[in-house]
N, C-alpha and C positions, 0 to 999 in steps of 0.2 A: 631583308624583311620589313616594308615600312607600313607602319599601323594606319587601316583605312583607306591605305592607294591599289587600286584594284590591279595596274600594270604590275604593280610592286610581286605582289600575287600571283599573277602569270607567269610572272621571271623567276620565282620560287619556285614555283611547280613544273618546268621545264619548257616554258610555254616561249614562244611559238614553237611546235616541232620542225626540226628541219629537212624540211621535208624536198623541198629542193633547190638543193645542195648543186656537184660540178657533177654535170652527166644527166640533170633532170630537169625539163622541160616542161613549161605551165605558159598556159596562153588560152584564157577566156574565149577569142574568139580567133581563129585561124585561117589567115588566109592562104588562097593557093600556092601564093610565092612559096612558103614556108612548109610546104606537103613534104621534102627531103629530110626536114630536118629529123622527122617523123625516126626515118629508116638509118638515119646515120649512125655508123659503129661507136660514136662518142656518147649516144643520147641514149640513155638505161634507162628511162621513165619521165614519163610524162603526161600530163591532162590535160586537156583541150576541149572546146568547144570549138564548133561549123556547120553551117545551115548551106552549105554546099555538098549538092548529091555524087559529084564527083569521087570524095573521100571516102565512100562506100565502094566505090570498086579499086579503092587500091587497099582494101584491109588485109589480106595476104603478104603487102609491102609491105605494112604499117607497124605489125607486131602488137595490135594491138587485144590487149585483154579484156579488155569490158567494153562494151559498146551502145551506153543508155539512148535511148527514144525518148525525150524531152515531149514532146507529141502524144503520142502512144501510150508515155510512160513502161514501155516493153524495156528490158535489159537482159541484153544475150552476154553471154560469156563463151569465150572464143579460149580461153583460156582452164579447163575442165578442173585445175587441180585445186585453183582459186576460188570458183565457185563453191568447191566442198570447203574450205578455208574460212571463207566469210558466210556461211551459214547460220543464221542470227538462232541464238539461246533463247530459250522459253523467257527470260527476264528481258530481252532483249525486247522479243515480242509483244512483252505485256506494255515495257514503257510508250513503243513504236503506236500500239492500238492505242493508247489514253491519250497520244500526241494526235493521232489523225481523226480522236473522236471529238475534241478541243477545236479544231479545223473546220469541221464539218458544222460543228453547233454553231460555232462565231461567224463564219464566211457571211459578207454580205455580198453573194452574187449578182443580186439586180441591184447594187450600187458600187461603190468603191471597194473593188475586188481585195486591192493594197490595204485595208484597213477593216477590222473585225464587227462587226451589228456594236450599237452601244458606245463605238468609242473605246471598249475595253483595256485594259492591258492582257487579256486574258484573251489568246489569239493572235496579239498582234507581232511585228517582227521578232519586237525585242524580247515579249514572252518564249518565241520556240527558241533566239539565239541565247537564250539562259539554259533552256531544256539541253542543248545540245553542246555545251558549255560546260553545265554540272557533269555530262555526261564524259565528259573528257578527263575532268579534273578526277573525278571518282575513279573512274578506270586507271589513270597516275599514280591515285595514293594507292589501292588497290596493289598495286603492283610494287611500291615502296613497302607497304605492307606485309606483301608475302616473302618478299626477299629479305627484311629484319627479321622475320618472325622464323625463317628457315622454312619457308610451306613450297617453297616453290618446286614442281613435280621434277621427278627425272623423266626429260622428255624421249630417253632411247628409250623408256615404255609405254608400249601403246593404251597400255591400263590405267597410267597416269593422264590418259585426256581423255576419261570419260566424259561425255557432257549431262551427267545426272548434275543439278542444280537445286537453288533454293533449298537447303538444309536449313535446318535449325540453326538461329544465332548461335554460334563459340566465339570465345575470346582466340580459338585457335582455328578459329575457318579462315578459307582460302577462299576468298570472296572473286578471286581469277576464276572460278570454274561457270559466274555466269557470265564472262564473256566472251567464254569461247577457249578452251586451251588449245585448239589448232592453228588458229588464228593468232595467238600470243606468241606458242612454238616461233610461229613464220615469223612474227615482228622481230624476238630477241635476236634472231640470225640477221637483222638488218644493219646496213648504218646507221640510220637513225635512231634506231633504239639505243645503239654503241654512245653514240653522241648524248642521246638526253638521261642515259645512265651515268654516262663519265662527269656532267655538267651540274647536276639536279642534285639537290640534298636530299639527305638518304634519310629524315624523320619529317616530308610531308606530311602525313596520313598523321602528324601530328596537326595539323590544321586542315588542310577537308579530310572529312569522314570516310574511310573508305570501302565501299561498298556498291554495289550496281540499284540507280534509280528505280531500278523498274523489280526486285528483290521483293521476295515475300511470298504467301502462300497464297495462292491461286482463287479467286470467289467467284461467286455466281456472277459479281456484276465486270469482271475482266470480259468472262464468256460474250455476257452482251455488249459491251464494246467491241469487241470483235463479230460477231456476228450485226449487229447495229452497220459499222463499217463494211461491211462487203453488204448489207443491202442497199445503201448509201451507192454502192458501187453500181450494181445492178439498176436504180434508178426505180424504184419500187416506191409506190406514195401509198401503199400500206400502212395502217397504224400500225404500230410497231410492239403499245401495251399489250394485248396479247400475246403476242409471241415470246416479250420479257414474263408475264404470268407464266404461259407454257413453260417457258425452259427453267423457272425457279421450279414448278410444280415434277419437272421431268430429273432434275439434277438431286433435288432435295434428299432422296430418298440413299445417294450413293456416298456422303462424305466420308463414310469410312476410307472408300476405293480411292475417293480423291485425293484423300490424304496419305495415303501408300504410294499413291501415283501419279501425283499432281506434274510430274517432268513427262508424263505421257500425257495429257489430259487434251492439250491444243492441237497432236497429232490425231488425238481422237476425233476432235473436231474440225480439222482438216478434211479425213475421209467423212464425215457426215457433210461436208460444203460439198465434198465433191459430186457427191451424189444427188444434192441439192441443184448443183451446176448442170449436170449432165441432164435432167429431166424437168428444169422449167421451161416452158416457153417464151416463145418471142412477142407473145398478145400479156396486155395484165387480166384480162379474164382467167387466162392459164393459170398467171402468176396468182391471183387471188384464190384459186383453184386448190392450190397447191400448201400455200399460205393456211387455208383452212385446216387440209391433213397435218401439215406441219407436227399437231400435237404428238399424233399416233407416231409420227417418223421420229422424234425426238425422243420417246418412249423405249419406244425398239431400238435407235441405235444407243441412246443410253444403257442400258440394260446389256446390250454386245461388249460396250468400251468397260462398265465395272465389273463383271464377272471375266472379263482379257487381266483387267488390273488385279482382279482379285486373287486368279490363277496365278499370277507374275510372283505377289507377293508372297503366296505361300511357297513357291518355290525356290 
């Protein structure tokens, strides 16, 4: 490990991960002439991109696990077990909501869409790459920390894959829970993990601190980020400042319930948003009327969530 050499640090951490070894195929733009490669018996995995609609008619022949439509932003899972494994944890969602908020706040939609407003580092490509690099390095460090501290769970018991996350900091804390134990269980069974485990130093957590970039207690700001991002998705132009004040008032009286059940909080917010999207109209006038009554809506739902959290804590 050379001091001040980033490439040396990445190699020390076991990067790049050997994802595309023998039997794996990577093609950013796949021409029609290579479609047979996807279904070949020697192809065990692949990541490809294409704009040719003909590929959609060969989905059953090419063993597609996941299809991402870049134009619509839709993600289709054809491998249902994979959808279960990659379900984001609370820490994942909190981390991603912050990134989305930064992009929304710095994106110059009318100017150069590849450059943030005011030409700042915040929101730039380098900034976003650094955030994802931090995520991967922290994940690898957390894995080594759990291994060296004998904190690896027994994956033969489903109770060890419990997804409760964001526990209080402790020297014996297993940071892997914030990344999703089910996904980690699947990763440990791959050749990719075996290669990384074999050739990576056992004390990388001494160089990169273990943990999740999104770990920590949930705050009102986190919930505001989530709601703000979703309102932007609906392209509503109403002032969100009253909404933030309403949300703060609605949540301020439930600190105890939030503290005891914070891993359920975003799930409760999902319930709120599902109902909000169900009743929202297609016109600005309808949206405005709904926003004006959002205070009572949040208060009612907040009480329901808090009561459910309190009952669960007592049980």
